[in-house]
N, C-alpha and C positions, 0 to 999 in steps of 0.2 A: 504494500500500500504506500509506503513512504517513497519508494522508487518511482511509482506512478505519479505521486504528488510532485516530486522533484522535477520530473519531465514536464508535467502540466504547468508548474510554476515558472519554469524556464520559458515555456512557450507563451504563457498567459500570466504575467507577474501578479495580477490582482486576484487570482483565484485563491480560494480558501480551502482548507481541508474538509470543510463541511459542504462544499459544492456538490450537488446531486449528480452532476455529470461525472464526477470521479467514481461514484458508485456504479454508474452505467459502464464506464470504461473497465472497471475491475470485473464486472459481470461478463462483459464481452471477452476479456482476456481469459477468464476461467472457461468459458464456452469454447474458445479456440484451442486452449490447452487440452480440453477433453477430446478434441478432434485430432490432436497430435502436434500442434504447434508448440515450439519451444523458443521462447523469446530471450533466454539468457544469453545466447550467442548471436542474437539478431536484433541488436539495439535499434537499427534504422527502421525495421518493420514495426517495432514497438512504438517508436516516436511517431511514425506516420499514423498508426492506429490511434494514439492519443490525440494527435492534431486533428484527425478527421472527426473524432468524437467530440472534440471541443469546437468543431465547425470553423477552424481557422485554416483548413486546407481541404480542397476538393481534388479528386483525381484529375490528372492531366491527360492520361491515356485510358481509354476504355477498349478492351478487346471485344470485338463483335464476333469474329470467327477466325478459326485457324484450320489449316489443312497441312499435314506433314506426310510426305511420301518418302519412304526409306527403301532404297535400292541397294544393291551389293556394294557399290563404290561411292554412292552419293546420296545425300538427303536433300529434299527440296521442301521449302516451307512457303505457304501463302498465308499472309496475315492481313486481316481486315480490322482496322482500328478506327476509333473516333477520337480525334484530337481537336480541341477547341471548336466543337460542334461541326467539324468537317470530317467526313469519312475518307480514309486512305486505304488503298489496297496495294500491297507490296509483296514481292516474292524474292527469294534468294536461295542459293545452293550453299550447302555447308558440309563440314566434316562431321556428320552425325546430326540427329534431329535438333538438338539444342542449339548447335552452332548455326544451323539453317534458320531457326526461329529467331535467334538473336540478331542475325544479319538482316532478316526481313523486317523485324521490328525497328532496328536502328535506321534502316532505309526509309521507312515510313515517317519516323520522328525527325530525321534529318531534313526532310522537306519543310518542316515547321520550325524546329529549334536545333540549329547546328551544334550549340554548346552541349546539349544532352547526349550527343553521340560521342563526345570526347571523354567518355568515362571508360575505364578499362576493367574487365573482369579478371581478377587475379587468383580466385579460388572457387571451385565448384565441387560440392560434396553431395552425394545421394546416399541415403540409407533407408532400409525398411524399418518401419516402426511397429508393424503388427505382423511379425513373422509367422505367427500361428495361422494366419489367413492364407498362407501359400501365395499363389500367383495373384490373389485378390488383396494383397497387403497394401497398406498405405505407405507412401514414401515421403520422407522429409528431405527437402533440398535446401541447402545453405549456399548462398553466393556471397563472396567478398568482392567488393568493387572499390575502385579508387579513382580519384581525379588528381589534379596537381596539388590540391590542398589537404585532402582527407581520405581516409579509408573507412568503409562501412560494410555492415553485414545485414543480409536480408534472408527471409525464410518463405518457403511455400510447402503446402501439404496437399496430397491428393493420392488417389489410387492410380492415377495416370502420371507417369514420370514427366511427360512433356508439360502437362498442366501445372504440376508442382513447380517445375523449372520456370515456366512463364510467370507464375505468381511471384516467385522470388525475383525474377528479372524485372517485372513491372514495378515491384516495390523499390528495387535498386534505382530505376530510372525516375520514379516518383520522388525518391529521397533526394536525388541530385537536383531535381526541380525545386523541392521544398527547401533545401539548404540555401538556395538563392533568395528565398523569401525571408528567412529568419536572420 
């Protein structure tokens, strides 16, 4: 609770510990943790969650649809996103499905905000979190990203590894945008 208050207080200095929004934020975090999210190693995702619940940040990128084709030597991703009320369709080839999605997403964003594509992914980790479910297991994806000034960590959870990866990637991009605001 105190860690959440510290983040909220840094983002909104006039907030008090008795603010009802903090209760809602903690409830949201508990719900997400039951789904498998772990925020201890994903401070950027946690800060975004707090900022969105305090209504001081709204998503910059909304994923409308994705399609990933994986062949023997290449992966191709098509991503349809909504950025600033404009839909963008972008495709890219990559060395694996995540690389293809990352490139397609950056291509779509680069048309709107060149600065956001100047972030670098420096670590990508995937692990099963419900191994008893076999091939139906949820995975947690942690991504570490940096720009010239800072390094941050984000998280995604899903039964679909590409979906979990995209969640973490979108949080990473959103956090880069958010840092420019605060």
